[in-house]
C-alpha positions in Angstrom: 25.9 4.4 -13.6 26.0 4.3 -9.8 23.4 5.6 -7.5 24.1 7.0 -4.0 21.0 7.3 -1.9 20.5 10.6 -0.1 19.9 11.0 3.6 16.7 9.5 4.7 14.0 11.5 6.6 14.6 10.1 10.1 18.3 10.9 9.8 17.7 14.5 8.9 15.2 14.9 11.7 17.7 13.4 14.1 20.5 15.9 13.1 18.1 18.9 13.5 17.0 17.7 16.9 20.6 17.2 18.0 21.4 20.8 16.9 18.4 22.1 18.9 19.5 20.1 21.9 23.0 21.6 21.7 21.5 25.1 21.6 19.3 24.3 24.6 22.3 23.0 26.6 24.3 26.1 25.8 21.4 28.4 26.7 20.8 26.6 30.0 24.5 26.8 30.9 24.6 30.6 30.1 21.4 31.2 31.9 22.6 29.4 35.0 25.9 31.3 35.1 24.0 34.6 34.6 21.7 33.9 37.6 24.6 33.0 39.8 26.7 36.0 39.0 23.6 38.3 39.3 23.0 37.0 42.8 26.6 37.7 43.8 26.5 41.1 42.2 23.4 42.2 44.1 25.0 41.0 47.3 28.0 43.2 46.7 25.8 46.2 45.8 23.9 45.7 49.0 27.2 45.9 51.0 27.9 49.3 49.5 24.4 50.7 50.0 24.0 49.3 53.5 27.4 49.8 55.1 28.5 52.9 53.3 25.7 54.9 51.8 23.0 54.6 54.5 25.4 54.7 57.5 27.3 57.7 56.1 24.0 59.5 55.5 22.9 58.8 59.1 26.2 59.7 60.7 26.9 62.8 58.6 30.6 61.9 58.2 30.5 63.3 54.6 28.5 66.2 53.2 25.7 65.3 50.9 27.4 66.7 47.8 30.5 64.7 48.5 28.5 61.6 49.2 26.7 61.9 46.0 29.9 62.5 44.1 31.4 59.2 45.4 28.4 56.9 45.2 26.3 58.6 42.5 23.3 56.4 41.5 24.5 53.1 43.0 21.5 52.9 45.3 19.1 53.2 42.3 21.2 50.6 40.4 20.8 48.2 43.4 17.1 48.6 43.4 16.8 48.0 39.6 19.0 44.9 39.7 17.0 43.4 42.6 13.9 43.5 40.3 15.9 42.0 37.5 17.2 39.2 39.8 13.6 38.2 40.6 12.8 37.7 36.9 16.0 35.8 36.2 15.5 33.4 39.1 12.0 32.6 37.8 13.4 31.9 34.2 11.9 35.1 32.6 15.1 36.3 30.9 13.4 38.2 28.1 10.8 39.9 30.3 13.4 40.7 32.9 15.8 42.5 30.5 12.8 44.1 28.7 11.9 45.9 32.0 15.6 46.4 32.9 16.7 48.2 29.8 14.5 51.4 30.2 16.3 51.8 33.6 19.8 51.9 32.1 19.9 55.7 32.5 21.0 55.0 36.1 24.0 53.2 34.7 24.7 56.0 32.2 24.7 58.5 35.1 27.0 56.3 37.1 29.6 55.6 34.3 29.8 59.3 33.4 30.7 60.0 37.0 33.0 57.1 37.7 36.3 58.9 37.2 35.2 61.9 39.2 34.1 59.5 42.0 37.5 58.0 42.2 39.1 61.4 42.3 36.8 62.7 45.1 37.3 59.4 47.1 41.1 59.8 47.0 40.8 63.4 48.2 38.5 62.5 51.1 40.8 59.6 52.2 43.7 62.0 52.2 42.0 64.9 54.0 39.2 63.4 56.1 40.6 61.3 59.0 37.1 60.3 60.3 36.1 58.9 56.9 39.4 57.1 56.5 38.9 55.4 59.8 35.2 54.6 59.0 36.2 53.0 55.6 38.8 50.8 57.3 36.3 49.6 59.9 33.7 48.7 57.3 36.1 46.9 55.0 37.3 44.7 57.9 33.8 43.2 58.3 33.6 39.5 57.3 30.9 40.2 54.8 33.3 42.2 52.6 35.6 39.2 52.3 38.7 41.5 52.0 37.1 43.6 49.2 37.9 47.3 49.2 35.5 50.1 48.5 37.4 51.1 45.4 36.9 47.6 43.9 33.2 47.6 44.8 32.6 50.9 43.1 33.9 49.6 39.8 31.4 46.7 39.7 28.6 48.4 37.8 30.8 49.3 34.9 32.2 45.7 34.8 28.7 44.2 35.0 27.5 46.0 31.9 30.2 44.3 29.8 29.2 41.0 31.3 25.6 41.6 30.4 26.6 42.2 26.8 28.3 38.8 26.5 25.6 36.9 28.4 22.9 38.4 26.3 24.7 37.7 23.0 25.1 34.0 24.0 21.4 33.8 25.1 20.3 35.3 21.8 22.5 33.1 19.6 21.1 30.0 21.4 17.5 31.0 21.3 15.3 30.1 18.4 13.8 33.0 16.4 10.4 31.4 17.0 10.8 31.9 20.7 8.9 34.9 22.1 12.0 35.9 24.1 14.2 36.2 21.0 13.0 39.8 20.1 13.2 40.9 23.8 16.8 39.6 24.1 17.8 41.2 20.8 16.6 44.6 21.9 18.4 44.1 25.2 21.7 43.4 23.4 21.4 46.7 21.5 20.6 48.7 24.6 23.3 47.2 26.7 25.9 47.4 23.9 25.2 51.2 23.7 26.1 51.6 27.4 29.1 49.4 27.0 30.4 51.6 24.2 29.8 54.6 26.4 31.9 53.1 29.1 34.7 52.4 26.6 34.6 55.9 25.2 34.7 57.4 28.7 37.7 55.2 29.6 39.5 56.3 26.4 38.8 60.0 27.1 40.0 59.7 30.7 43.2 57.9 29.6 43.8 60.6 27.0 43.3 63.3 29.6 45.9 61.6 31.8 48.4 61.4 28.9 47.9 65.1 28.2 48.4 66.0 31.8 51.6 63.9 31.9 53.1 65.6 28.8 52.1 69.0 30.2 54.0 68.3 33.4 57.1 67.1 31.3 57.3 70.6 29.7 59.0 73.4 31.6 57.0 76.5 32.2 53.5 77.3 30.9 54.4 78.7 27.5 53.5 75.6 25.6 49.9 74.6 26.2 49.1 70.9 25.6 45.8 70.6 27.4 43.1 71.6 24.9 39.6 70.5 24.2 39.3 67.9 21.4 43.1 67.1 21.4 44.2 63.5 21.5 47.6 62.1 22.4 49.0 59.7 19.9 52.7 59.0 20.6 56.1 60.4 21.5 59.7 59.5 20.8 63.2 60.6 19.9 64.0 61.4 16.3 67.1 63.0 14.8 66.5 66.3 13.1 68.5 66.9 9.8 69.5 70.6 9.4 69.2 72.2 5.9 72.8 73.4 5.8 74.3 70.0 6.2 75.3 70.4 9.9 75.3 67.5 12.3 72.0 65.9 13.1 70.5 66.7 16.5 68.2 64.4 18.6 64.9 66.0 19.4 61.9 64.8 21.4 58.6 64.9 19.4 55.1 64.6 20.8 52.4 63.8 18.3 48.9 64.9 18.9 45.8 64.7 16.8 46.2 68.3 15.6 49.9 69.2 16.0 53.5 67.9 16.2 55.4 69.3 19.2 59.2 69.6 19.0 61.1 69.8 22.3 64.6 69.5 23.7 65.7 68.2 27.1 66.6 70.7 29.8 70.1 70.7 31.2 70.7 67.8 33.5 72.4 70.2 35.9 69.2 72.2 36.4 68.2 71.8 40.1 64.4 71.4 39.5 64.0 70.8 35.7 66.7 68.3 34.9 64.2 65.7 33.8 61.9 68.1 31.8 61.7 69.4 28.3 61.5 72.8 26.7 58.9 73.2 23.9 60.6 74.7 20.8 58.1 74.5 18.0 54.4 73.4 17.6 53.7 72.4 14.0 50.0 72.3 13.0 49.0 69.2 11.0 46.1 70.9 9.2 48.1 71.6 6.0 51.0 69.2 6.5 52.2 66.6 4.1 54.4 63.7 5.0 56.6 61.5 2.7 59.0 58.7 3.4 62.5 59.2 2.0 64.9 56.3 1.4 68.6 55.9 0.4 70.1 58.5 2.8 71.2 56.2 5.5 73.9 53.5 5.4 72.1 51.0 7.7 68.5 50.4 8.3 66.1 53.3 8.8 65.5 56.3 6.7 64.1 59.8 6.5 60.7 61.4 6.9 60.0 64.6 5.1 57.3 66.8 6.6 56.2 69.9 4.8 54.3 72.7 6.5 53.0 76.0 5.1 56.0 77.9 6.7 58.5 75.1 7.5 60.0 71.8 6.4 61.4 69.1 8.6 63.7 66.2 7.8 63.5 63.6 10.6 65.8 60.6 10.6 65.7 57.3 12.5 68.0 54.3 12.4 65.2 52.0 13.5 63.1 51.0 10.4 60.1 49.7 12.5 60.1 52.9 14.5 60.2 55.0 11.4 57.3 53.1 9.8 55.3 53.6 13.0 55.9 57.3 12.9 55.0 57.5 9.2 51.7 55.6 9.8 50.8 57.7 12.8 51.5 61.0 11.1 49.6 60.0 7.9 46.6 58.8 9.9 46.5 61.9 12.1 46.8 64.2 9.0 44.1 62.2 7.1 41.7 62.3 10.0 42.2 66.0 10.7 41.7 67.0 7.1 38.6 64.8 6.7 37.0 66.3 9.8 37.7 69.9 8.7 36.2 69.4 5.2 33.1 71.6 5.1 30.9 72.2 2.1 30.3 76.0 1.8 27.5 77.5 -0.2 28.3 80.1 -2.8 28.1 83.6 -1.5 26.1 84.8 -4.5 23.4 82.2 -3.7 23.0 83.4 -0.2 23.5 87.1 -0.6 20.4 89.3 -1.2 20.7 91.6 -4.3 21.8 95.2 -3.6 19.4 96.8 -6.2 16.2 95.4 -7.6 15.0 96.3 -11.0 11.4 97.5 -11.3 10.5 94.7 -13.7 12.6 92.0 -12.0 10.9 88.6 -11.4 13.8 86.8 -9.8 13.8 88.7 -6.5 10.2 88.9 -5.3 11.2 88.9 -1.6 13.1 92.2 -1.9 9.9 94.1 -2.6 7.9 92.4 0.1 9.3 94.4 3.0 7.1 97.3 4.3 9.9 99.9 3.9 10.3 98.9 0.3 6.7 99.2 -0.4 6.5 102.7 1.2 9.5 103.9 -0.9 7.8 102.6 -4.1 4.6 104.4 -3.2 6.4 107.6 -2.5 8.3 107.4 -5.7 5.1 106.9 -7.7 3.6 110.0 -6.0 6.7 112.0 -6.8 6.5 111.0 -10.5 2.8 112.0 -10.6 3.5 115.4 -9.1 6.3 116.0 -11.6 4.0 115.2 -14.5 1.4 117.6 -13.2 4.1 120.3 -12.7 5.4 119.9 -16.2 1.9 120.2 -17.7 1.2 123.3 -15.6 4.5 124.9 -16.6 3.7 124.5 -20.2 0.4 126.4 -19.8 1.6 129.0 -17.3 5.2 129.5 -18.3 6.7 128.5 -15.0 10.5 128.9 -14.9 13.0 126.0 -14.3 13.9 127.1 -10.8 10.2 127.3 -9.8 9.6 123.9 -11.5 12.3 122.3 -9.4 10.9 123.7 -6.2 7.4 122.6 -7.2 8.4 119.0 -8.0 10.0 117.9 -4.7 8.9 120.4 -2.1 11.8 122.7 -2.7 14.6 120.4 -1.6 15.7 117.2 -3.3 15.6 118.0 -7.0 16.7 121.6 -6.3 19.8 120.4 -4.4 20.6 117.9 -7.2 20.4 120.6 -9.9 22.3 123.2 -7.9 25.1 120.7 -7.2 25.9 120.5 -10.9 29.0 122.5 -11.8 27.4 124.2 -14.7 24.0 124.8 -13.1 24.4 128.5 -12.5 24.8 129.5 -16.1 21.6 127.8 -17.5 19.6 129.2 -14.6 20.7 132.8 -15.4 20.0 132.5 -19.1 16.6 131.0 -18.6 15.7 133.8 -16.1 16.8 136.5 -18.6 14.7 134.9 -21.3 11.6 134.7 -19.0 12.0 138.4 -18.1 
């Protein structure tokens, strides 16, 4: 029997200390890079606020609303980051970001306006000659180091992504026993939220550009592509197989999140629309099913069968990879659309109030709680009481049926009901003869 001695105490202590030393070296390297990049970032923000925001405000080259549309909250961001830089230079990373994160709403305002700012800036550079000359003079200053205003305005969105990775590295290389660990962890969560917001805004803007591009490709305004909540997925040529066995025809298809648009190219001889398409059919994907069909082509590729409530399409492609991509894109779009539109409806009979309530019903107490209902019940009870008294009086005094009807309901309701009967006249005449 052999015996292998385990690691001794000093060796274990040495390995743990080495691991801690590696963490500390990584943390120091990340912290040093964070401070250096923050210093450069604050200098660039100061260039924008000093040489553009403040001077434009003093000169009045741009109106206030246009100036705010272009620069948004960049001045507030500069002020917030100057305070953060002081903490970082003193080594208080946890405390600095703990005070920085509540001010992230300035960044949220900025990133929500960034695409509009770029649009307004382009319009002013095209229309405002004084602003175009002013921008060129400021960018030629040596402090800008050949940086353009368009590049500087994108820095806050880029810096948020950098913060995310810096904070993740700092948190991973900080001991959980360190007081800064919780502060850095909270900062990672807050900064990651703004980073996702930037990415979502970028995807939405890119999708809007794609929808605008497709809309411009279509001739006329009959087919509307721009719609709220619609997402562009893909486009491409597929051959459409007719039902009667005629020759297949190539068609352009545009796939969106809620519909499949079929189009054909305009005549190349058209003077203005030779490179455009004419929308033919828009197939909604809500109740669509897609299947892959094989064995109908000699070479690679195949068929896709799309079934709609009022139509069916057979689409062919000789490229197997392209066909698979179309099948996956269509299946994913249909699946997402159907899952988003699934709503659990309550049964109507559980929500609907009963039309008639029985006098001894215990299941609908709320129907008798309304003031109008109570008044009707009181009036009904009074009417019954008067009828009982009238019947008792008629027995003693020999009151006729017509007089009894008039006596019971004030000469209107019961009398009208009795007289409306088709055989009411005969009983009344007989009773009157007997009384006489």
